[in-house]
N, C-alpha and C positions, 0 to 999 in steps of 0.2 A: 504493500500500500504506500502511495505517495502522500505523506502527511501534509506537506506544503500545499499540494493540490487540493486536498480536502479543506484545509484551513482557508484557502482562497475562496472556496465556494461558500463557506459559512461566514465569511467576513467580506461581503460584497463592497463595503465602503472603501476597501483598499484600492479599488479601481474607480468606483463611482463618486467617492467623497461624501456619501450620505447613506443613512440607513434606509432600506426599502420602505416605501410609504405604508404598505399593509401592516408593518410591524409597529407603526407609530400612531396610536390614537392621539388626537389633538389635545385632549384633556389629560392633565397630569394629576395623580393622587398627591395628597399632602406629604406623603413619605418621600416624594422626589426631592424636595428641598433638603430633607435630612440626609439623604444619600449624597447630594452634592456637597453638603457641609463636611461630610466625613472623607471626601476624596483627597483632601489635603493632609490627612493624617497617615501615619506610617502603618498602623495596625490593619490587619485583614478585616474587611467588612463583610458580614454575612447577612443576607436577607432571608429571614426564616418565616415560614408560614405554610398553611395547608395547600394542597394542590389546587390549581385553577384560580388562584386568588389574584394573579396579576404580577407575580415576581419577574417573569421574563419580560413583560412589557416595560416594567420599570428599568430593567437593564438596558433594553434597546433605547428608551428615552434618554437614559444617562449617556449612552454612547453618542447619540445624536447631539446632545448638548456639548459634549467634549469636542466633537467635530466642528460645531458652530463656534467654539472658543478658539479654534485654530490649531488644535492638536493634530499632528501629522497622522493620517489615517492608519498607516502601517504600525503605529505605536499603540494601537488599540486592538487587542486580541480577544476574540470570543469563541467559546465552544461549549457544548453541552455534554454532561457526563453520561447521558443516555442516548448519545448519537451512535447508532449501530455502524455507520460508515467509518467513523473515526476509531471506535473501540471494538471493532469486530475481531481484532487480533489482540495480543497481549501488549497493548500500548499503554504507557503510563503518562502522567502529567509531565514527568521529567523528560520523556521522549519528545513530547509535543513542544515543550519550552525550548529544548535544545535545538530541535529542527527549526523552530521559529526564529530563535536568536541567530543561528548560523545562516539561515536562508534569507531573512529579511533585515535583520539588524546588523548582520555581518560581525557577530560576536561582540557587539558593543554594549550589550545590555548592562554589564557591570561597570563599564568605563564611562559611559556618557552621562552628562548632567540632565539630559532630557528624560522625563519619567515615561515609563511604559505602563499601560493600563491593561490588566488581565481580568476578564470576566468569565466565570465558569458557572453555567446554569446546571441545576440538578446534580450538584456535586456529590450527593450521598450515594450515587450510583457507582462511584469510583472507589476501588479498593485502596486503602492506605493513603487516601488523598491528603490527610492532615500531615502525614510525615513528609510528603513531597513539598507541600507548601511551607512547612516549617524550615526545611533545608534551604529553599530559595529565599525565605525571609531572613534567615540567619546569615546568609551569604551577602546581605546588604545590597541586593539588587535594587536599582531605582525603579521599583515596580509597585504599583498600587493594585492590590488584589481585592476583587469583589466576587463573592460567591453567593449562590442561592440554593436553597434546599429545604426539604421537609424535616422538621425537628422530630419526626416520628421515628427516625431510625436510630438504632443503637450506635452506629458509626458516628452520626452527627453529635450525639450526646457525648460520646467518649472523646471527641476531638477537642472539647473545651479544656481538658486536662493537658493534652500535648501542646496546645496552642495558648496556654495560659499567658496572659500579658501581651499577646499578639493578636487579639481577637476583639472585634466590636460587633454587636448584634443589633439589628433592627427587625422588629416583628412586623410582618405584613399580614394583616387579617382581612376579613371581609370589610367592605365599605361601611363606614359609619353612616348614620342617617344624613348628616350634613354633607358628606361626600356623595351619598346617593342622590341628594337633591341637586348637587352641582352637575352630576352626570346626567340626571334626568332632564334638566333644563337645557343642557348642551345637546343631548342626543335626540330629544323630542321637544324641539323649541316650543315653549309655551310662555308667552309674554305675561300671563297672569301671575307667574311666580317670580318674575324678574324683580330683584331688589329685596326679597324677603330676608335672605341671610344677612344682608347689610344692616337690617333693622334690629337684629338680635343684640343683646347686651354685649359690650366689649369686655366687661368683667366676667371671668369664668365662674360657673356655678360652684365649682369646688374651691375657689379662692374666697368667695364672699357671697353666700346665698342671699343675705339681706340686700346687698347692693345690686345683685343680679335682679332681684325682685323689683327694686326701685327703678332700675333702668328699663326693665320690661314694662312696668306700669306706665312710664313716660311714653313708650312707643305703642301703647295698647291700641289707640285709635288708628294709627298707621298700619298696624299689623292685621287688624280685623278683616280687611278685604281679601287677605291671603288665606284666611282660615280654611274655607272649604277645599281649596286646591292643595294646600299643604296636608290637610287631614287625609285627603284621597291618596296622596303620594305616600304618606306614612302607613296607610292601610295596606298599600301594595308592598311596602318595605317589610311590614310585619310578617306577611305571608311568604314573600319571595326571598327575603334575606339580602345579604350584601355582596354576593359574588358578582363581579362585573358582567359576566356572560349572561346574567339574567335578562339584560336589556336586549339580547339578541333573539330571545324566544318570547313571542307574544302570548302564547297559551300557557297558563299557569301550570296545568297538569303536565304538559310536555316538559316544562322547565324542571318540575320536581323529579320526573323520571331521569332527566339528564343529570340533575344534581346528585341523586343517589348513585347513579352509575359512574359518572366521571369523577366525582369528588369523594364520596363516602366509600363506595365499594373498593375503589382503587387504593384509597388510604388504608382501609382495613385489610383487604386480602392481598394486596401487592406489597405495601410498605410494612405494615405492622406484622402480619402473619409471616411474611418472608424473612424478616430480620430476626424475629423472636422465636420462630419455629413453633407457633401455636398449633396444638393438635386439634382443637375444636373451634375453628374460626367462626362457625355459626353462633357460638356463644358470645363472641365479641359483638356481632351484629345485634343479638338479642339484648346485650347490655346497652348498646346505643338506643335501641327502641325503649327499653325500660326507663332510661334517663329522659327521653323525649316525652314519654307518657307521664312522667312524674317531675317534669321540668321545675326546677326551683325547690324541690323537696330535699329533705335531709335524711334519707334512709340509712340505716346501719349497714355495715358490711355483711353482717349475718343475715339481714333481711334480703339483700341482693343475692347473697350466696344461695339461700334457700329457693329464691325465685328462679335462679338460673341452674340450680342443681350443681353448684361448684363449691369448692372450699373457700374459706375466707381469704387465704393468702393469694389464691389465684385471682379472685375478684380485685384485690388490692393492686396486683400487678397489671391487670387489664385496665383499670382506671388510670394508672400511671402511663400506660401506652397511649391511651386516648388523649390524655393531657399533652404528652409529648407531640402528638400529631396535630395539636392545636384544634382539636375537635370538641373537647370538653373542658369546662372550668370547675374546679372545686373551690368553694367559698368557706373559709374557716369561721368559727364562731368567735366573736370578740369577747375578751375578758382580760383584765389586768393580772389574772391568775393563770400563768402559762399551763400548768397541768390541767386546769379546767378546759382551756382552749383545745389542748391535745385530745382530751377524752371525748369531747362532744362531736357528734356527727357533723360532717360537712355537707353543705348544700351543693347540689349538682346541677349544672346547666350545660346543655349543648350550646356551643358558642354562637352559632348562626341560627336565627329564627326560621330561615328558609329550610334548613335541614330538619328542624323540629316539625314543621308543617308537612314536609315531605314524608317523614316517618309516620305521621299521624294521618296521612292521606287527606288533608284538608286544603282546599284552594281558597277558602275564605276564613276570616278570623272568627272562630266561635266565641261568643260572649264570655264563656267560662275560661277561655284561654288567653283572652286579650290582655288582662292584667299581668299575667306571667310573662308574656312576650314583651310588654313594655318594661317590666322589671329587668328582663334580660338586656334590653337596650341600655338601661341606666347602668347595669353592671359593666357592660362593655365600655361605656363612656368613662366610668370610674377607673377601670383597669387601664384604659388608654392614658388617662391622666397620671396614673401611678407609674407607668413606664417612663414618662417624661419628668417625673418629680419623685422626691423621696417620700413615697406614700404607700399605704396598703389599704385594701378594702376587705371588709368582713360582713357578716350578719350578726345579729344579737338576739339571744333568747334567754331570758332570765325571769320566767313567769310571764312577762310581756315580751313582745317580739318587735324587732325593727328589720326591715328587708335588707338594707345596706347601711354600713357604717364606713365612712372614709376617714382614715387616720393619717394626718400629716403632722409630725412632731407632736405637740401637745394639743393640736386642733382636731376635734372630732365633729363630723357632720353626719347625723342620722337621716336616712331617707326612707320614706314609706311610699309605696305605689298603691293608690286607691283609684282605680280606673273607673270613676263615675263622677257625676256632678254633685250628688248629695253626700257631702262629707259630714259624718256624725261626730258628736263629741267623743264617742268611744274610739274613733279613728285616730285620735291624738294620743291615746293611752300609751302606746309603745314609745313614741318619741318623748313624751313627757316623763315617763319612767326612766328612760335612758339619760335624758338631760339632767334629771334630778340626781341620779346615782353618780354620774361622772362630771357634773357641773360644766357641761359643754355649752357651746354657742348655739347658733340657729339650727333649726331642723327644717326638713323639706318634705312636703307631701305632693306627689305627682298626681294630678287629677285629669279629667277629660277637658274641662273648660274653665274651672274656677281659678281666678287670679286674685289672691287675697292674702293679707297678713293677719295672723292671729297670734298675738304676743310675739315671741321670737321664732315662730314657725311660719314658713311661707308656703302657700298653695300655688302651684305652678301648672299651667296646662301642658300636657305632654307634647303637644305639637310646637311649643315654644322653647323646647330644650334640645334643639338640633345640635 
């Protein structure tokens, strides 16, 4: 096999000077700016997330931005770890980089002051990839390495140890509702939603709920004309979830079949089962269904084990695999008593609402499920905030319960989802009990329509928390 010939085929910008148009959606995700920021750093950058979430697209957009910045095209190398043409024989990353250096850079990769950019997609498919990258990193090549892959694999998890101190990670998940709206307006032009996002508070909800409420109240009249259209978009988002390809399939049932086949089944039966050698893969699928059917619940490991007819240790391992695959989130219980936190059951969520609805075979939002789906949106928003800040998210149950608690330093924000307009005095009980016990600041109740302040608890319409 002629490695250089294959590389020329998968790096068409070496001759054209640009990335092919079909690889370049005009709209960029928020994570694009974070990737660009990290390109000036020496550490290896990893884009980690589930299948079909848009990691490859982000790589191509980053390559195009480098070309637009004037980087010489042949100093940008891309290949994919699951390319059968390139890796049909026993070819290693070292073989590719040596051929590339000698064939295109004329052996100057270690001597030149001009940086080389290396992008490797689906890197988890390559054996011992971390050892090859560590070698080139330690040899002080002027090379910025960006890789993408699923964190569902044992190889990817193990690489963190061998690349300790050389590794920076960006999680790429399904689109947030704010991102979904931006994509929706771009792909299905609708002037009726133009300007909505610009009217939302500049102060983040997790920074200061009271100020968020005040800014939202000031914009209330201006926001009202957008309400029916944003609610309609949110209703679609609740059922379809945040995978970008959902915009390509008009029929909700068709999209759900595609979601289960292309995302879930491949993650379960190709990635997880293949790497961990699971003997009963159907049990893994049943565990996913169990979580979907009990979304936001806190079942014990024993309960799940009895339901699936497995032992407790196997269930614990399966849950870890699903978390590694970015398919499931475990939410711990909040307590200042660490042993109590460890003992209590964790709440379980499937990360993407579209996957939940696909498992439950529902193309509309059932009233009994709507509140749980909105709760999951709030959880994903909180987790995204935690990634960018030194913060953690929990739930609380100590006689009274609070759906979510965000902890940042000494600041605690309790959040309850009450997906209705009639909020009763008893709906404040959990937040009031939590605030009294921990002497924390403002609380948040997410409602359908109500925008109101009751003491130090603010009621916010769910469609105004994009």
